[in-house]
N, C-alpha and C positions, 0 to 999 in steps of 0.2 A: 511429611518432610523426610528427606534422607539425611544421612550424616555428612554428605558432601554438597554444600550449597554453592560451590564455585561456578562461574559462568560456563566453564568447559563441561562440568558435570551436568549442568542444566541442559546444555545443548545436546549432550549424549542422550539424556532421558527423553528430551523432546523428540529426537530422531527415532529412538527405539520404541517409545511408547505411543506416540501420537502422529508423527509426520505422514506415515503411509496412509492411515485411515483418512486424515485430513485431505491429502491429495486426491484420494478416491472420491470424497465428497465434492471437492472443488471441481474435479474434472467433469463429473456428472452435471454439476450446476452450470458450468461454463462451456463445456465441449471443447476446451482448449488445454492442451498439456502445458504450454508455456505460461498461460495465465494461471493455471492451477499451481504451478511452481511458484509464481510470483505471489499468489495469495498466501501460500503456506510460509513463504519467506517473511512476508509482512506479519503474519500471525506470530512467527517466532520473535521478530523484533519487538512486538508489543508484549508478548509473554515474558520476554527477558526483563521488562521493566516492572513486572507484577511481583508483589510479595506472595510467594506460594503459600505462606502461612495463612493468608486471608482467603484462600480458595478451598472450598470444601471438596469439589470434584473437578479436577483439572481437565479431564476428558470432556466433560459437559461444557466447561467454560470455553475451551478451545473450539469445540464444535460450534458453539454460539458465535464465537468471534469469526470463524471462517465463513459461516453462513451469512453473517451480516456483511462481511467484506465482499462475498460473492453477489449478494443482493445489490450492493452499491455498484459493482462492476456490471451486472446485468442491466441496471437502469441506464448507466452511461453508455453501454454498448448498443442500446436499442437504435440510436441514430446511426452508429457505425454500421450495423447490420443493414440498415436501409440503404446505405451508400455502397455496400459490398458489390463488387462486379461479378455478375453471373450467379450461379448456384452456390449456396453456402452448405458445407458439410463439416462435421466435427473432425478434429485431428485423429488420424488413425492410431489404433492401439493394437499391437501384436499380442498374441496369446502368451508368448513366453515372457513378456514384460510384466504380466500379472498386475496391470494397473499400478505402475510405480512401485512394484514389489509387494502390493497388498493383495491378498487373496482370501476369500471366504473359506469356510470348511467344506469338506467333500460333499456334504448334503446340500450345499448351496451352489455348486459349480454350474449346473444347468441354468439356474436362475441368474447367476452372475453373468453368464454369456449373453443372456437376453437383455440384461440391464445396461450393457455397454454397446448393444447393437446399434447400428446407425439409424435404423428405422425408429427405435425407441428414443434415441437422442434427438431426432428430428421432431418426433411427437412432443418431446419436452420443450422444444423451441417455441411451440405454439401456445404454451402456457404463460401466464403472467409470472413475473419473478417470484411473487409470494406463493402462488399456486405451485410453482416448480419446487420451491424450497420445502413447503409443507409436505407435498407428495413424496419427495425423495427422502426426507427425514423419517416419514412414517412407513412408507411401503418398501423402501430399499434399505434404510438403516435402522428400522425397527424401533424408533423412539415412540414413547407414549404421547398421547395428546397433551398432557400437562407439560411435558418437557418441550414439546414443539412450541407450545404457547410461550414458554420462557425464551426459547430461541428467537422467536419472531416478534416478541413483545406484543402479542395479540391475545385475545381471550381464547379459552379452549373451544368455545362455540364457534368462533370465527375460524379457527384452524380446522375444525371438522368440516365447515362449509368449503373452505379452500381445498381440502383434500377430496371432498366429494365432487366438486366441479372438475378438479384435475383428473380424477379417475374417469369421469364421463368423457372428457376430451381425449384422454389417452386411449380409451376403449374405442372411440370413434375413429381415431387415426392409426391405431396400431394393434395388431392381433399377434399375440405370442405364438411362436412356431418353433419348437425345439428341433434342432437338426442333428440327426444321428451321425456319428463320425463317418460311417460307411457311405451314407447318402451324400454328405459334404464332399467326400473324396471323389465320388462318382461325378458330381456336378463339376468339380474343378477339372478333373481329367477330361471330361467331354468338352468343357469350355476351352481348355488349352489345345485339345486336338483340333477343334474347329478353327481356332485363331491361327495356329501354326500352319494349317493347310489352306488357309484363306477360304474356308468353306462357308459361304453365306447361308446356303440352305441348311446345312447342319447346325449352324449357330441359331438360326431362326427357329428350327424345330426344338432346340434346347430351351429357348425362351418362351414364356407364356405369351399368349396372344395379346394380353393387356399388360405386358411387362413395361417397366419404366427404367430409364437410365438417367442418373444424375451425376454430373461431373463438375468438380470444383477446381478451377484454375486461379481463382482469386484475382484475375486481371494480370497475373504475373506470367502465365504461360497459356498457350492455346488450349481451349477446352470447349466442349459443347455449351453454349451460353444459357440454355434453358432445358428443362426436362424433355426427354424424348419418350414417346409413348408408342408401344406396339413392337412385337418381336421382330417383324420383317424390317422395319425402319432401323431399329437398333442394330440388327445384324449387318445390314448394308453399311451403316455409318461406322461401326466398330471395325469391320474388315477393311473398309476404305482407309481408315487411319493405319491399320496394321500393314497395309501394302505400300505406304509412303516410304521413300528412300531413307528418311530419317529414322524409320522403325526397324531397319534391317539388322541392326546390331543388338536389338532387344532380346532378352530371354525372359521366360516366365518361370517364377519360383512359387510353388504352392505355399500358402501361409494361412493362418487364421487371423482375420482382421476384424476387430471389434466383435469377437464372438461368432463371426460368420466365416464360412469357407471362402477362401479368396486367394489372391495372387499378389506377389510383388513383381513389378516390371523393372528389370535392370538393364541399363544401357551398357553392354559390354564394350562397345566402341568408345564410350565416354568415360572409361576408367571405372567401370562397375558402379555407375551412378544410379541411384534409385530415381526412376522416372515417375512412377505412380504406384498407388496401391489400388487393388480392385477387390471389392467385397460383393459376394453373390448371395442374395436373399432368396431362399427357396419359395416357390409359389405354393399355394394351397394344394395344387395338383402335384402328386409325387413325381420326382424326376425332372422337374422343370424349374427354371429360374424366374422369379417374379420381379426382381429388382437388381440392377447393377449399379454399385456406388463406386465412383472413380475419384480418387483424391490425387490431384496433380499440383496443387499449390505448393511450391517449394518451401515456403515458410512453415507449412504444416507437416512437411516430410522431414524437416531438419532433424528432429529428435531421433529418427531411426535411419537416416540416410547413410550414416557412417557404419552401420552394422548389418547390411544385407547379407543373407546367406550366400555361400559360395556356390 
């Protein structure tokens, strides 16, 4: 306990000691910035009603609370995801936002970039809610098995099984690939050059033959409704969109999106409106792009649309 038990003091302690880490957990669980914020707000409202003197470890208590709130949200979201129009992608996270202000130590920076990558988030989507929670708590947030068991109200043996299954599924769907800064800059520069010059052949050469493009419009704006496969098809489709009259006022701004080299697409003719984010996942073959992730859903861009770079 501290010397100041007032509501204002509790709110300050919650914000300084817990909120950022809880948002980081909720975002990875849900893939939604807005929902993560809502979960943490709900956690604060419940925490405000708790007598701190009865809680031995406030951080562990709040992590359990947020985990359970996220599990409830994931279960209720299953039907909503089934009704989602087109491809679903997580909300974009820019590098300088540092996941709601929370960042790991320097020794964890590369791992952190991988753990918010879109490919990783999509792999998490294929797990059950309990598998997802157990895996994240252990492999990302470094909790012991006994603590995870308390979080999930399951036996330690059950949690080990959940984590083991999750790892196998993650390994099958997602291979870690660290991107050196120089490599990322080269990919972005080549991508921008091909798009600006409407060079279909150049873009196709940059993309791996088995490259995939995923675009999320959420039924709110036009977007490719299903995954596109193959560098040639992706190049023709992407350059086709770039040549539309509505794209003439767009400019491309390099950015790091969910730990990946990428771009912000800004509509200069529309008052510097953020049109979409693009994340480029490198292929296993050096110098080529294996996946292009495009977020166009305005609801998912809202958190960053007011702050695009000049």
